[in-house]
N, C-alpha and C positions, 0 to 999 in steps of 0.2 A: 661178567668180570667180577669175581668175588675174591676178597683177600684170603679167605679160608682155602679156596682152590689154589691160589698162588703158593701159599705155604705148603700145601700138600705136594704140589709139583716140585717145589724146592727140596723138600725132604726126600722125594723119590729119586732125585738126581744122584747117580752113583759115580759119575766120572767128573772130570774137571770141566769148568765152563770155558768157553772161548774168551768171552768178555764179561767183566763185571763193571757196571757203571755206578758210581756213587753220586747221588744228587738227582732229585726229581723236579728240577726246574726246566726252563726252555732248552738249555744246552745239554743237560743230562738225558732228558727224554728224547731229544733229537738224536743224540749219539746212540742211544739204545735202539731206536727205530732204524737208524742207518745200518747198524751192525746186524740186527735181526733180518733185515731185508736182503742183506748180502749172504745170508745163510749161516751166520755165526751164532752159536748157542750163547744167548745173552741173558743176564739178569740185571735188573735195575732196582736199587734200593734208595729209599728216601727217609731221613730221620723224622720228618714231620709228615705233613700231607703234601701231595703233588702240588707244586707251584705255590706253596705256603709263603715263600720268601719273595724275592724281587719279582718273580715271573707273574705274580697276580696283581702287581702294584704299578703297572706301566701307565703311560698316558693314553693307552688303547689305540695307538697308531702303528700302522705298517707303512713305513715311509723311507724314502731315500735319505732324508735329513737335510733340510734346507740350510740349517746352521753349519753342518759339516762342509757344505759347499762354500759357505762364507769363510770357513777356516782354511779352505784349500785342500781338504781331504777328499780329493776327486775320486780316488780308487774306491774308497768306502761308499761314496754316494752311488757310483756305478754298480757296485756289487749289490747294494741294498735295493736299488731300483729294479735290478734283475730279479732278486729274490721276492720282492713285492709282487711282481707279475706272476711268479710261480705260485705264490700263496693264494692269490685271487682265484687262480684256476683250480688249485688242489683242495681248497676249503671254502667254497663259495657260500656255505651256510654261516660262516663265521667272519669272513673277510669281505668287505665291500668298499666301493668307491665312496670317498668323502670329499666334498668341495670345501675349499678354504678361501677366505677373503682376507687380503691384507689391506686394511684401511690406510689411506695416505692423507696426512694432515699437513705436511710440508710440501712446497712446490716441487722439490727435487725427488721426493720419494717414489712417485708414480713411475717416471722413466727409469729410475735406478732399479726398482724391484722388477719391473717388466723385463729388463735385460737379464737379470739373474734368473727369473723363472723360465725364460726362453731357453737358457742354458740347461736348466733342470729338465725341461721337456725333451731337449735334444739328447741328453744322457739316457733317458728312459727308452728311447727308440721305439721299437715295435711293441714293447710292453708298457707304453705310456697309457695313461687313463683319460687323456683329453688335453687339448692345448690350453695353456694359460692365456688370459685375455685381460686387456685393460677395461675398467669399468668407470663410467662417469659417476659424479656425486649422487645423482638421482638413482642410478642403477644400484649403487652400493646400499643406499637407504631402502630401496625396494626389497633388496635381498635380506638385509638385516636392519629392520626398523628400530631396533633398540640401541643402535650406536649413537654416540654423541654427535650432534650435527655441527657444533661450532668448530670452524676451521677445517672441516672435512672437504677434501678436494676431489676425491675419487678413490680408486683402489685397483687391486689386481686379484683376479680369481684364478686358482690353480687346483689341481686334483692330486690326492694321495689316497692311502688306504686306511681303513679303521677296522678294529676287530675286538673280540672278547677274549682277553688273554688267558684266564684260567679255564675257560671252556675249551679253547684250543689245546691247552696242556692236557686236559683229561681225554680229549679225542685222540691226541697223539699217543697217550698211554694205551688207549684201546686199540689203536692201529698196531702198536708194538706187540701187544698180546695176541692179536689176530695173526701176526707174522711169527708166532712161536716163542715170543719172549715171556719172561716172568718178571712182573713188576710188583713191588711190595712197598706200601707206605708204612710209616711208623716202624721202620727198620733202620737202626743206626749203625754206621761203621764205627767200631770201637778199636780196631787195630788192623794192621796190614800183615799178611803172611809173607814170609821170605824164604827163599831157597838157601842152601848152604853157601852159594856164591854171592848172596846178598841181593839177588834179583827178586822183584815183586812176584809172589806166587799166588796171591789171592787176598781175600778180605775176611776179617772176623766181624760179624754183625750181631746185634742184639735186638730182638723183638721188643719194642717199647711197650707193647700191651701185656706181654706175658713174662718178660725178663729172660726168655730162652735165648741162648747164644747159638750161632750157626757159623761153621767154617765153610767158606765159599772159595775153593781153589779155582784159579783162573790162569789162562795163558797171558792175559793182559788186563790191567785195571785202569779205568778212566776216572779221573777226579774231576767232576763237573759240579762242584759244590758252591760255585759263585763266590760271594763275599767270604765264605768259609774255606776257600781253597787252601789257604796257608795252613789251616789246622791239619788237613790231610798231608800236606807236604812236610809238616813237622813230625807227623807220625812216621814218615819215611826217613827223614833226616832232621833231627832236632835243631841243628844249626842252619837249616835252610833259610835263605834270605827272604825278605818280604816281597811278595809279588802283586799284592792287591792294595789299592787305595779305595776304601769305601766312600761313596759320595751319596748323600741323601737327596732324594727328590720328593717333594710334597705336592699333593693335589687336593683341591677343595671341590666338593660337589654341591651344586646349587640347583634350584628349580629351573625348568625350561623357560619360564616367563622372562628371564634375563636375556635370553637370546631370541626366542620366538622365530626361529629360522632353522631350516635344514642345513644351512651353511655353518661352518666353523669359522672362528676368527683366529688369525695368526698375527701376533704382535712381534715383529722381527727384531726389535732391539729394546730390551728393558733396561732399567737402571743398573742391573748387574751384568749386562752384556749378553744375556741369554735371550731365547725366544719364549713367548708365553702363548699358550693355546687356550681357547675356550671352545670345547667340542661337544656337540650334542651326542648323548650316549644313553640309550635305554630310557628315554623320556626325561632325562636330567641333563645337566651340563657339567662336564669335567673341566676344571680350570687349573692349569699348572704349566711348568713345574719349576722347582728350585734346584740349586746345585750347591749343597753344603757339605764340606768335608766333615767326616765324623771319625773319632778316634778308634772305635771298635764296632763290630757288627752285632746287631741285636735282632733277634728273630721277630720282635714286634717294635720296630722303630717308631718313635713318636715325633710329630711335627713340632718344631720350635715355634714359640710365639712370634718371633721375628719373621719366620717363613710364612706363617699364616697372614700376618699383617702385610707382608710384601705382595702376596698374591691378591688379597682383597683390594689393596691400594692401587695396584697396577690395573686390575680389571675395572675398577671404578673410574679410572681416568679415561676409559674408552666406552663405557656403557652409560646410557642416559640415566639409568636408575642405579645409584651406588649400591654395592654389595656390603652388607654388614654381617657380623658374626651370627646374629639371630637367623639369618637366611641360609646358613650352612647346614646341609643335610648330613654330610660326612666329610671327614678329613683323613686321608691315608698317606702314609709315607713308605717309600721303598728305597733300598740301598743298591746303588750301581756297583758292580764288581769291576772297577776300572783297573787296567793294567798299570802297575806302578811305573812312573816315568823315570828315565835316567836323570832328567833335570828335576831335582827335588823342589825347586822353586815354582814349578809349573802348577797353575791352579787347576782344580778338578774340571772346570768347564772347558779347559783347553786340552785336556787329555783325550787322545784319540779313542773313539768307540770301536775301533777295529779289534778283532780278537787275536789271541796268540795261543799257540799250542806248544806247551813246554814238555820236553821229554827228559825226565830225571835219569841220573846214572843208573838207578835201580830198574829203569824201564817203566816207571809210573808215568802215565800220560795225564797232563793237566790242561784244562781249557780255562782261559781267563779272558776277561773283557767281553766285547760283543754286545748284541742287543737282539730283541725278539725278531726283528725283521730278517736278520741274517742267521737265525738259529740253524736252518737246514745246511747252510754252507759251513758253519762252524762244526756241525756234526760230521759232515763229509770229510773235512780236513782232519778232524780228530781220529776218525776210524781209519782213514788212509794211513796215519801214523801208527795206530794201534795194530793194524794188520801186519805192518812191517816189523814192529817190535815183537809181537807175539808169534811171528812165523805162521800166520794164518793163511789158508789157501787164497790165492789172488781172486778177488771178486769186485766188480765195479759197483759204484754207488748207484742205487736204483730209486732214489727218492725225488728226482727232479720233477717227474710228472706222475707221481703216485697220489691218487685221491686219498684224503685223510678220512678217518672214520666219520660217518654221518654226511659225507659230501653228497649233495644233490644240487640241482639247479636251485638257486636261492629262493627260499620261501618268502612271501611278503613280510616285510618288517612289522606290519601291523599284527601279525600272528605272533603272540608272545612266546610260542614254542619254536620259532624259526632257528634259534641257536642250537637246537638239537638235530637239525637237518633230517636225515632219514629216520632217526630214532623217534621223531615227533609222532609218527604213525602209531608206534607201540604205546607211547605215553597217552595218546588220545584213546586208544583201545582200553587202556587201564582206567581212564576216566569214565568210559562208557560202562565197563563191567562193574566198577565200584563208584557209583555216582557221588558218594560223599567225598571222594578224592578230587573231584572236579571243582569243588568249592574253593574260591580264592582264600589264601591265608590272610590277606590284608586288602583293604580297599585302596591302599596307597602303593602297593607293589604287585607286579604281574605274576605271582607265583601261586601254585596250587599244591595240595597234598600229594598229588600224583608225582610231582617232581621230586618231592622228598623221598618217596618210596623208590622211585627210579634211581635216585642217587645212591641209595643204600644197596639196592639189588644189582645194579649194573655199573656203578662208577666208584666203588670202593670208599664211599663216604663213611667215616667212622664216628664223627662227632657232630654236634650241632653247628660248630664253627665251620666244619667242612662244607656243610650244606648251605649255610647262610652267607658265608664269605666267598666260596669258590665254585660250588656246583650251581647255585644261584648267586646273584650279586647283591643280595639284600643289604648286607653290611655296608657296601660301598655306595649304594644308592640312597639309603636312608637308615642310618645307624640306630636312631631312636625307635623307629618303627620295627626294625629287625629285633630289637630287645623285646618289644611287646609280643611278637609272634614266636619267640624262642620256646616258650613252654609247649605250645601246640606242636612245633616241629620236634621237640624232644619226645613228646608222647607218641607221635607217629613213628619215629625212629625206634623207640623202645619196644613197641609192639612188633615191628618188623625184625628187630635184632634180638628179641626175647630178653630184654633188659628189665630191671626192676625200678621201683619208685626212687630208690636211693640214686641210681644212675641218672634218672631224669633230673632230680634236684641238683646233683653235682654238675651235670651238663649245663643246666640253666644258669647256675651261679657262675660257673667258669666263663660261659659266653657273655653274660651280662657285664662281668668285670672287664673282659677284653673289649667289648663294643663301646663301653663308656669312654675308652681312650680314643675313639673315632669321632667324638663329639667336641665342639668348641667349648672351651671353659667359660 
């Protein structure tokens, strides 16, 4: 999968597309894949890199949403639990079971949470991952020895899913291309084409690498740009009302010594009324998240000091060893594209995470809301509408039981290449044929030169950031160390892409500036 090939295929297209999807995050890639597997000629464009925005900045959970159950959003929980089960089957190399323990420090918490989690089990039905159980105080401490012991009465263990978000995104793009689709990153929508009757007739896009513009006529256009959905809606109709309320979620990454357990911690009620997770992930621990309304969408959102302090303070209330800023390896923020509520007084934490499909008078299809767990269902609903609006041949959704690119029986997590699934075989062959590429890039991170080359050759990585932030997860796991290895990554990429020393310097400077924003001040 090379960008140059995608551009050539795009230029060779002489007739109209069936579907053009704008936005290369979870909802956009999912919609493109759904359309292609139904037999529709589909092109996907993304103005930055695939999953650059919200879709690479999640809590790394595939879950029904315990908090949504608490809020009474039962239909969302049932839908998410069903989709969780499908994802575990369709992408076993990226999605796996994760156990969670809810520690109980008040006498009423154990029985209260036990009842709630049994309802959660019941909703999962045959796609459940295991029954929740009550744990004694000793059992909780055996499972997570780093918890504070004072006042601990016991706990509840339950099961959900965990995944690697940006790796799933790129595997979905590969699946889309394998089904006949054309996907191009760094291709920005700069306008909408309209017929004489005012109906949407396609997209005008600009290659951000060359400046070349493309007209992409289409029978239907899907706006899946997440927190930027209103920008596309206003291209269609300048007076279009606001549909998105951006909400910022921040996560802090710390060393595994703070957890020393394969189990995650779920704190069900923080001071701001949210839940807080501390989840083992790639030999580190991800702690989060927050829910802070923001006035506008930024492609590189930054954590507020209050958000960082809140996470560290809340985590330290439950962990025997307090977490300080000097212990933080990386801080990342993402923006949730929440559907604007009718009640403007409603806080972002209480806005439903259910998705909505909006059909404009012009025929533009817009996806808003939703979350990674339900991306497939969001896509199905969007393409059902798109087929109707575009007058496309009737064709059922085919993604329910479709293995995603790389899907194999899960490799051992101890194998650092397990996230590549079936592709790991070819990466190992590359290491064997060029032994210098088998050398680790860092003693602190599990990545090799072969993965850099693979990302360029087969995963459309165009920048050092693409490789260190999304094809590997170096930026999210240890921002400081990722800065240190950036020059070597740039050199490897430059050789593969036939770039010069000026490109290397520019890439290293650009990445260093970006990555410093992931470090605590």
